C-alpha positions as CSV (number, residue, x, y, z in Angstrom):
1,M,-111.2,87.5,42.8
2,R,-108.1,89.6,43.4
3,A,-104.7,89.0,44.7
4,G,-102.6,92.0,45.7
5,P,-99.7,93.1,43.5
6,C,-97.9,91.2,40.8
7,P,-95.8,88.2,42.0
8,S,-92.2,88.5,43.2
9,Y,-89.5,85.9,42.5
10,N,-86.6,84.2,44.3
11,S,-83.1,83.6,42.9
12,Q,-84.4,80.6,41.0
13,G,-87.1,82.5,39.3
14,W,-90.0,80.9,41.2
15,I,-92.9,82.9,42.6
16,V,-92.5,83.7,46.2
17,D,-95.7,83.4,48.1
18,R,-96.4,85.5,51.1
19,R,-98.5,83.0,53.0
20,P,-98.2,79.3,53.9
21,S,-101.4,78.6,51.9
22,I,-100.0,78.4,48.4
23,R,-101.4,75.5,46.4
24,N,-100.4,72.7,48.8
25,A,-102.2,74.3,51.7
26,T,-102.6,71.6,54.4
27,H,-105.7,70.9,56.4
28,R,-103.8,72.3,59.5
29,D,-103.6,75.7,57.8
30,Y,-107.3,75.8,57.4
31,R,-107.9,74.3,60.9
32,D,-105.8,77.1,62.4
33,A,-107.8,79.7,60.5
34,F,-111.0,78.0,61.6
35,N,-110.0,78.0,65.2
36,R,-109.2,81.8,65.0
37,T,-112.7,82.5,63.6
38,N,-114.8,83.8,66.6
39,V,-113.2,81.1,68.7
40,S,-114.6,82.5,71.9
41,Q,-118.1,81.9,70.7
42,L,-117.6,78.2,69.9
43,S,-119.5,75.6,71.8
44,P,-117.4,73.1,73.8
45,T,-118.8,70.3,71.7
46,M,-119.5,71.9,68.3
47,P,-119.3,75.2,66.5
48,D,-122.6,77.0,65.7
49,L,-123.9,77.5,62.2
50,A,-123.1,81.3,62.2
51,N,-119.4,80.7,62.9
52,I,-119.1,77.9,60.2
53,N,-120.8,80.2,57.7
54,N,-118.5,83.1,58.6
55,F,-115.5,80.8,58.2
56,F,-116.6,79.8,54.6
57,E,-117.0,83.5,53.8
58,Q,-113.6,84.4,55.1
59,A,-112.0,81.4,53.4
60,V,-112.6,83.1,50.0
61,N,-109.4,85.2,50.7
62,Q,-107.4,82.0,51.2
63,F,-108.3,80.9,47.7
64,V,-107.2,83.9,45.7
65,E,-103.4,83.9,45.8
66,P,-102.8,80.2,45.4
67,I,-105.1,80.1,42.3
68,Y,-103.5,83.1,40.8
69,N,-100.0,81.8,41.4
70,W,-100.7,78.5,39.9
71,I,-102.3,80.0,36.8
72,W,-99.3,82.3,36.4
73,R,-96.9,79.4,36.7
74,T,-98.6,76.9,34.4
75,N,-100.4,79.0,31.8
76,P,-98.2,79.2,28.6
77,F,-100.1,82.3,27.3
78,I,-100.5,84.6,30.3
79,S,-97.0,86.2,30.0
80,L,-97.5,86.9,26.3
81,I,-101.0,88.5,26.5
82,P,-101.2,91.9,28.2
83,R,-104.1,92.4,30.6
84,A,-106.2,95.5,31.1
85,E,-109.6,96.4,32.5
86,F,-112.6,96.3,30.1
87,T,-114.1,99.7,29.8
88,P,-117.9,99.7,29.8
89,M,-118.0,103.1,28.2
90,D,-116.7,101.4,25.0
91,G,-120.0,99.6,24.7
92,L,-120.8,95.9,24.5
93,V,-119.2,95.5,21.1
94,P,-116.2,97.9,21.1
95,M,-114.3,98.7,17.9
96,V,-110.5,98.7,17.7
97,V,-109.1,101.1,15.0
98,T,-105.5,100.1,14.1
99,T,-103.5,102.7,12.1
100,T,-101.6,101.5,9.1
101,S,-99.1,103.3,6.8
102,D,-96.7,102.9,3.9
103,L,-93.1,101.8,4.4
104,P,-90.2,102.5,2.0
105,T,-89.9,100.1,-1.0
106,L,-86.8,101.5,-2.7
107,Y,-83.2,101.9,-1.5
108,P,-81.3,105.2,-1.7
109,G,-80.1,105.7,-5.3
110,D,-82.9,103.7,-6.9
111,V,-85.0,105.6,-9.3
112,G,-88.0,107.1,-7.5
113,S,-86.4,106.8,-4.0
114,G,-86.5,110.6,-3.6
115,W,-82.8,110.9,-2.8
116,N,-81.0,113.6,-4.9
117,D,-77.6,115.2,-4.8
118,V,-77.8,118.7,-3.4
119,G,-75.0,119.8,-5.7
120,A,-76.9,118.7,-8.7
121,L,-79.9,120.7,-7.6
122,S,-77.9,123.8,-7.1
123,D,-76.1,123.9,-10.6
124,G,-78.8,126.0,-12.2
125,T,-81.1,123.1,-13.0
126,G,-82.7,122.9,-9.6
127,N,-82.9,124.5,-6.2
128,S,-81.8,122.8,-3.0
129,C,-84.4,124.8,-1.2
130,D,-87.2,123.1,-3.1
131,V,-86.9,119.4,-2.3
132,T,-90.0,117.5,-3.3
133,P,-91.2,115.3,-0.4
134,T,-92.6,111.8,-0.6
135,Q,-96.0,111.5,0.9
136,I,-96.5,108.8,3.4
137,N,-100.0,107.3,2.9
138,D,-101.8,105.9,5.9
139,G,-104.9,103.9,6.5
140,S,-106.7,102.0,9.2
141,I,-108.1,98.5,10.0
142,N,-111.3,98.3,12.1
143,R,-112.0,95.2,14.3
144,N,-114.7,94.5,16.7
145,Y,-114.6,92.4,19.9
146,N,-117.1,91.2,22.5
147,L,-117.3,90.9,26.3
148,E,-118.1,87.3,27.3
149,A,-119.4,86.0,30.7
150,N,-119.5,82.7,32.4
151,A,-120.0,81.3,35.9
152,W,-119.5,78.1,37.9
153,T,-120.6,76.9,41.3
154,S,-119.5,74.3,43.8
155,R,-122.0,71.7,45.0
156,S,-124.2,72.8,47.8
157,I,-122.7,72.2,51.2
158,C,-124.8,71.4,54.3
159,L,-123.3,73.3,57.2
160,T,-125.2,71.2,59.7
161,D,-123.2,68.1,58.7
162,L,-120.0,70.0,59.3
163,Q,-121.1,70.7,62.9
164,F,-120.9,67.0,63.7
165,D,-117.7,65.9,62.0
166,W,-115.7,69.1,62.6
167,Q,-114.3,69.0,59.0
168,A,-115.0,72.5,57.9
169,E,-111.2,73.1,57.4
170,Q,-110.9,69.9,55.4
171,M,-113.8,70.9,53.2
172,V,-112.4,74.3,52.5
173,A,-109.0,72.8,51.6
174,N,-110.6,70.4,49.2
175,L,-112.7,73.1,47.7
176,Q,-109.6,75.3,47.2
177,K,-107.8,72.5,45.3
178,N,-110.9,71.8,43.1
179,L,-111.4,75.5,42.3
180,E,-107.7,76.0,41.7
181,Q,-107.6,73.2,39.2
182,Y,-110.9,74.1,37.5
183,T,-110.1,77.9,37.3
184,T,-106.7,77.2,35.8
185,V,-108.2,74.9,33.1
186,V,-110.9,77.5,32.4
187,W,-108.5,80.3,31.8
188,S,-106.0,78.2,29.8
189,D,-108.8,77.0,27.5
190,W,-110.0,80.6,27.1
191,Y,-106.6,81.7,26.1
192,R,-106.2,78.8,23.7
193,I,-109.4,79.5,21.8
194,K,-108.9,83.3,21.8
195,S,-105.3,82.9,20.5
196,I,-106.6,81.0,17.5
197,E,-109.1,83.7,16.8
198,A,-106.7,86.6,17.4
199,C,-104.0,85.1,15.2
200,G,-104.6,86.7,11.8
201,T,-103.0,83.8,9.8
202,K,-104.0,80.1,10.1
203,I,-101.4,77.6,8.8
204,S,-101.6,73.9,7.8
205,T,-98.4,71.9,7.7
206,L,-98.1,69.8,4.5
207,T,-95.8,67.1,3.1
208,G,-92.4,68.3,2.0
209,D,-92.2,71.2,4.4
210,A,-95.0,73.0,2.5
211,T,-97.8,75.0,4.0
212,Y,-101.2,76.3,3.2
213,Q,-102.3,79.6,4.8
214,S,-105.7,81.3,5.4
215,V,-105.9,84.9,6.5
216,D,-109.0,85.2,8.7
217,G,-110.3,86.1,12.2
218,N,-112.0,82.8,12.9
219,A,-111.7,80.9,16.2
220,T,-111.6,77.7,14.1
221,F,-109.5,76.4,11.2
222,A,-112.4,76.4,8.7
223,G,-110.3,78.4,6.3
224,L,-108.0,75.3,5.9
225,A,-110.8,73.1,4.6
226,G,-109.5,70.8,1.9
227,H,-105.9,71.5,3.0
228,L,-105.6,69.6,6.4
229,P,-102.1,68.8,7.6
230,T,-100.2,66.0,5.9
231,G,-96.8,66.6,7.5
232,P,-95.2,67.6,10.8
233,L,-94.1,71.0,12.0
234,T,-90.4,71.4,11.1
235,W,-87.7,74.0,11.2
236,N,-88.0,74.3,7.4
237,I,-91.5,75.6,8.0
238,L,-90.7,77.7,11.0
239,N,-87.6,79.5,9.7
240,P,-89.4,81.3,6.8
241,L,-92.2,82.3,9.2
242,Y,-89.7,83.9,11.5
243,D,-88.2,85.8,8.6
244,F,-91.7,87.0,7.6
245,L,-92.4,88.2,11.2
246,M,-89.2,90.3,11.3
247,Q,-90.1,91.8,7.9
248,A,-93.5,92.7,9.3
249,G,-92.0,94.6,12.2
250,A,-92.4,91.9,14.9
251,E,-89.0,92.8,16.3
252,A,-90.7,95.5,18.3
253,N,-92.9,92.8,19.9
254,A,-90.1,90.4,20.7
255,V,-90.4,88.5,24.0
256,G,-86.7,88.6,24.6
257,Y,-83.3,88.6,22.9
258,S,-80.4,86.1,22.3
259,E,-77.1,87.1,20.8
260,G,-78.8,90.2,19.4
261,Q,-81.6,88.2,17.8
262,P,-85.2,89.1,18.6
263,L,-87.1,86.1,19.9
264,V,-90.8,85.0,19.6
265,S,-92.7,82.3,21.5
266,L,-93.6,79.0,19.9
267,V,-96.5,77.6,22.0
268,C,-96.7,73.9,21.3
269,G,-97.5,70.5,22.8
270,P,-94.9,68.2,24.5
271,G,-94.6,66.0,21.4
272,V,-93.9,68.8,19.0
273,K,-91.4,70.4,21.5
274,R,-89.6,67.1,21.8
275,A,-89.3,66.7,18.0
276,L,-88.1,70.3,17.5
277,W,-85.9,70.8,20.6
278,Q,-84.8,67.7,22.4
279,D,-84.4,65.6,19.2
280,D,-82.6,68.4,17.3
281,T,-78.8,69.0,17.3
282,K,-79.0,72.8,16.6
283,I,-77.2,75.1,19.0
284,R,-79.3,76.4,21.8
285,D,-78.9,80.1,22.7
286,T,-79.3,81.5,26.2
287,V,-82.2,83.9,26.4
288,N,-82.2,87.4,28.0
289,W,-85.7,88.3,29.1
290,G,-87.5,91.6,29.4
291,D,-88.9,92.3,32.8
292,A,-92.5,91.7,31.7
293,F,-91.8,88.0,31.0
294,Q,-90.3,86.7,34.2
295,N,-92.9,84.0,34.2
296,F,-90.9,82.3,31.4
297,T,-88.0,82.1,33.8
298,A,-90.2,80.7,36.5
299,R,-91.3,78.0,34.1
300,G,-87.7,77.0,33.4
301,I,-87.5,78.4,29.9
302,N,-84.0,79.7,29.3
303,T,-82.9,78.7,25.7
304,S,-83.9,79.3,22.2
305,I,-83.3,78.0,18.7
306,N,-83.5,79.9,15.4
307,G,-85.3,82.8,17.1
308,Y,-88.0,80.7,18.8
309,V,-88.6,80.1,22.5
310,P,-90.2,76.8,23.4
311,N,-93.3,77.7,25.4
312,M,-94.9,74.3,26.1
313,D,-98.6,73.8,26.3
314,L,-99.2,70.6,28.2
315,Y,-102.7,70.1,26.7
316,P,-102.8,71.6,23.2
317,I,-106.2,71.6,21.4
318,R,-106.5,68.4,19.4
319,Y,-108.8,67.4,16.6
320,A,-110.1,64.2,15.1
321,A,-109.5,63.2,11.4
322,N,-112.2,65.6,10.1
323,G,-110.2,68.6,11.4
324,T,-113.3,70.1,13.1
325,T,-114.2,67.8,16.0
326,K,-112.2,68.8,19.1
327,I,-111.0,66.1,21.5
328,Y,-110.8,67.2,25.1
329,P,-107.9,65.9,27.2
330,T,-110.0,64.8,30.1
331,I,-113.4,63.3,30.8
332,N,-115.6,63.1,33.9
333,V,-116.7,59.7,35.3
334,A,-118.4,58.4,38.4
335,A,-116.3,58.2,41.6
336,S,-117.2,56.4,44.8
337,K,-119.3,59.4,45.5
338,G,-120.0,62.1,42.9
339,D,-117.6,62.5,39.9
340,K,-113.9,62.5,39.2
341,S,-111.8,63.5,36.2
342,I,-109.6,61.1,34.3
343,P,-107.5,61.3,31.1
344,N,-109.5,61.0,27.9
345,P,-108.1,57.9,26.0
346,D,-109.3,59.5,22.7
347,Y,-106.9,62.4,23.3
348,K,-104.0,60.1,22.4
349,T,-102.8,60.0,18.8
350,V,-104.2,57.3,16.5
351,A,-100.8,55.5,16.6
352,R,-101.3,55.1,20.3
353,G,-104.9,54.0,20.3
354,G,-106.6,57.3,20.4
355,L,-108.5,59.5,17.9
356,A,-106.3,62.6,17.8
357,V,-104.9,63.4,14.3
358,Y,-104.1,67.1,14.5
359,E,-103.1,69.6,17.2
360,V,-102.6,73.3,17.5
361,A,-99.5,75.3,17.9
362,Y,-99.0,79.1,18.0
363,I,-96.3,81.6,17.0
364,L,-96.9,84.5,19.4
365,P,-94.8,87.6,19.7
366,N,-95.9,90.0,22.3
367,D,-99.1,92.1,21.9
368,V,-100.9,90.0,19.3
369,W,-104.0,90.5,21.4
370,E,-104.9,91.8,24.8
371,A,-107.1,90.3,27.5
372,R,-109.7,92.8,28.9
373,V,-111.3,91.7,32.1
374,R,-114.2,93.3,34.0
375,P,-114.9,93.2,37.7
376,I,-118.6,92.3,38.4
377,G,-121.0,92.4,41.3
378,P,-122.3,95.3,43.4
379,T,-119.2,95.5,45.5
380,N,-117.0,96.2,42.5
381,F,-118.6,99.4,41.1
382,G,-116.3,102.3,41.5
383,M,-113.4,100.3,43.0
384,A,-110.2,102.1,42.1
385,A,-108.1,99.3,43.6
386,F,-109.1,96.8,40.9
387,N,-106.0,95.2,39.4
388,P,-106.6,93.4,36.0
389,I,-103.1,91.9,36.0
390,N,-103.9,89.3,38.7
391,Y,-107.7,89.1,38.3
392,V,-108.9,85.5,37.9
393,G,-112.6,85.9,38.6
394,E,-115.1,86.9,41.3
395,L,-115.5,84.3,44.0
396,Q,-118.3,84.5,46.5
397,W,-119.7,82.3,49.3
398,I,-123.5,82.3,48.9
399,N,-125.9,81.2,51.6
400,N,-129.4,82.7,51.0
401,K,-132.3,81.8,53.1
402,D,-135.6,81.0,51.4
403,N,-138.8,79.3,52.3
404,V,-138.4,76.4,49.9
405,N,-134.8,75.2,49.4
406,N,-132.9,76.7,52.4
407,P,-135.4,77.7,55.2
408,L,-132.7,77.2,57.9
409,G,-129.9,79.0,56.2
410,N,-127.7,76.0,56.6
411,K,-126.9,75.4,52.9
412,G,-124.3,77.3,50.9
413,Y,-122.0,77.1,47.9
414,Y,-119.1,78.9,46.2
415,R,-119.8,80.8,43.0
416,L,-117.1,82.0,40.5
417,D,-118.0,84.6,37.9
418,I,-115.7,85.7,35.0
419,Q,-116.2,88.4,32.4
420,A,-113.5,88.9,29.8
421,A,-112.9,90.1,26.3
422,A,-110.1,89.4,23.7
423,R,-109.1,92.7,22.2
424,P,-107.1,92.4,19.0
425,V,-103.9,94.5,18.8
426,R,-101.6,93.1,16.1
427,P,-103.2,90.0,14.6
428,E,-101.0,90.2,11.6
429,I,-98.0,89.0,13.5
430,G,-99.7,86.0,15.1
431,F,-99.8,82.5,13.6
432,A,-102.2,79.6,14.6
433,I,-100.8,76.4,13.2
434,L,-102.7,73.2,12.7
435,T,-100.2,70.3,12.5
436,Q,-100.0,66.6,12.9
437,A,-100.5,65.5,16.5
438,V,-97.4,64.1,18.2
439,D,-97.2,62.0,21.4
């Protein structure tokens, strides 16, 4: 599924859509498109199956931009994680080789720093032409990553039924809304899990502003076993972590600047954000963004505190008391016909009658990891126009005749395929934090 160039913005920082069909597309929009589809061939009483099928095929293009725009506006990770195309030539399990090197450990004038007075070297005891250099030792870190695939389908739609009630346009509008919501959640969850895995340091917040840390590449918090959170995430925990990041060179990966201070993103749930920002009296600094992060402006993020930008995740991953059982924010239940999604009561904190005890937050400068996406299907081989920046999946309308399940060719469904990989870039400057859940 592709959607033209990167989004443009109006004076308020919101994405400007180029068609009337963004997210809240009305049934009239689809009815107009339906009426423009081979309208001269329509029967005075009902459209034929071929035209209805063609309409569903063409409606795929109506889905692309609204889905992408909504993901861009609501996903707290997508501006922080660069995107590029997965290269099949790298193999199914590519290796990333990260170069490392020494940095200075002494100030000029300290013994062993290498700095010497030229005059002293030229007084007969030495030669200014023979300065002994300090060797800069280097090394490398090797990391592997994998390409993953998944697919989803809508329910099968009987085109014959749509002949009689003339509701093809309404069906398409409903399907767009469902696919939009589902795809947004799928990508957000993928970014959440991959960010835990890509962050090289896992942190547990303890009583008295203490922390326990585990350095690993797991997509879980198994390294924190026996040291689960006993205290909230506080500024007394965040401030030393910021100082460490700057010492580790994360200034080069800042998401923006404020008063000359490099900024990093704190991705956290609403309760944690309220505790740190809205209930805090510290001075808020105005943020100046880099061009690559205008999505933050569109989401209304314009201030920082202590070098951190509040990047709210509406549905952070939450865990039960054992620290390993995830609690999903929604559950599916029976509707009048079929299913519907409702909030999961267990997702609330224990204090509010739920089962959630812990939740995840992240400290993410830019370039901790990179999303590598791959176009799939026979139509995508050799396509030079593929743009990984706005890729959200491959959506197809499928209506295949067969002698058993679809002999008349009057049944079809939408299928969405995604292939993506999380490529580590600088895991050492990413922190995944397990802290007490806050409502």
